[in-house]
C-alpha positions, -999 to +999 in steps of 0.1 A: -051+114+178-046+084+156-053+049+168-030+021+157-032-017+158-005-042+147-006-075+130+022-101+122+027-113+087+054-132+067+068-098+057+070-087+094+050-066+117+023-043+100+008-013+116-025+002+105-037+035+118-071+053+117-084+087+125-120+099+125-133+066+111-109+064+081-077+044+076-049+069+073-017+048+074-005+013+068+032+007+075+057-022+078+078-025+109+096+006+117+094+020+082+070+047+093+049+054+123+023+082+124+029+109+150+006+113+179-008+078+180-021+054+206-023+016+204-060+009+206-084-016+191-114+001+173-140-016+152-124-001+120-089-013+130-102-047+139-118-050+105-086-038+088-065-063+107-090-091+097-088-080+061-050-080+062-050-115+077-074-126+049-051-111+023-021-129+037-040-162+039-048-158+002-086-154+007-087-116+000-077-100-033-091-065-026-095-044+005-128-029+014-119-002+038-127+035+040-094+054+036-082+090+037-054+099+014-035+130+024-010+144-002-007+167-031-033+165-059-007+147-081+001+122-053-036+114-047-041+110-085-012+085-086-024+066-055-060+064-069-046+049-101-025+025-081-056+012-064-069+001-098-040-023-105-054-058-103-041-083-077-012-103-090-003-079-118+023-052-122+028-021-143+057+002-148+061+037-135+060+049-171+028+030-178+012+044-146+024+079-157+007+074-191-025+062-173-027+095-153-021+115-185+016+124-185+039+097-198+070+119-190+061+122-153+073+086-145+100+099-121+074+120-102+051+089-102+080+070-085+083+097-059+046+096-052+048+058-048+075+064-022+052+087-002+023+063-002+009+064+033-013+033+030+010+005+018-007-027+007-042-012+006-028+013-020-007-015-036+023+004-049+043-028-046+027-036-080+045-008-097+080-017-110+108-002-131+106-005-169+135-030-168+116-052-144+136-042-114+119-039-080+131-006-068+120+021-044+095+005-021+088+023+013+083-011+029+117-023+015+125-041-017+125-075+000+090-070+012+080-059-023+096-090-038+077-112-013+044-095-019+047-099-057+057-135-054+028-142-029+002-125-052+016-143-083+013-177-065-023-169-053-038-153-084-065-179-090 
């Protein structure tokens, strides 16, 4: 059974879940909740919540948490590439597709971003449309906009 803790932020309530000592989900508000979970504080979740608070205070640029990505091989490849996007920077779905070796898979990359189970830690909010539009974020486009603005203001 997954254990979940919640933390408040300027983008709303954030839930973080763990199972067997690994972070498995991070979700905003009611956007997603893992099945079969119990609200419980564990050392890992307490650490995750502290890192999330540090991120939102501008003190943390990268997360140092053990995670478990569950998806197709393609999705995991996309999510691992997303984890390498530097804080405060964005890339397009097409650029990300090119990075993983198939420039024409940008639509599939977008779908993989939408299935990202660990928002924020796997920072898919940093992936944008080629025309600069902020589309398709599981946490909501407004949250994506706020996160990008926040990171841009706190780059240094």
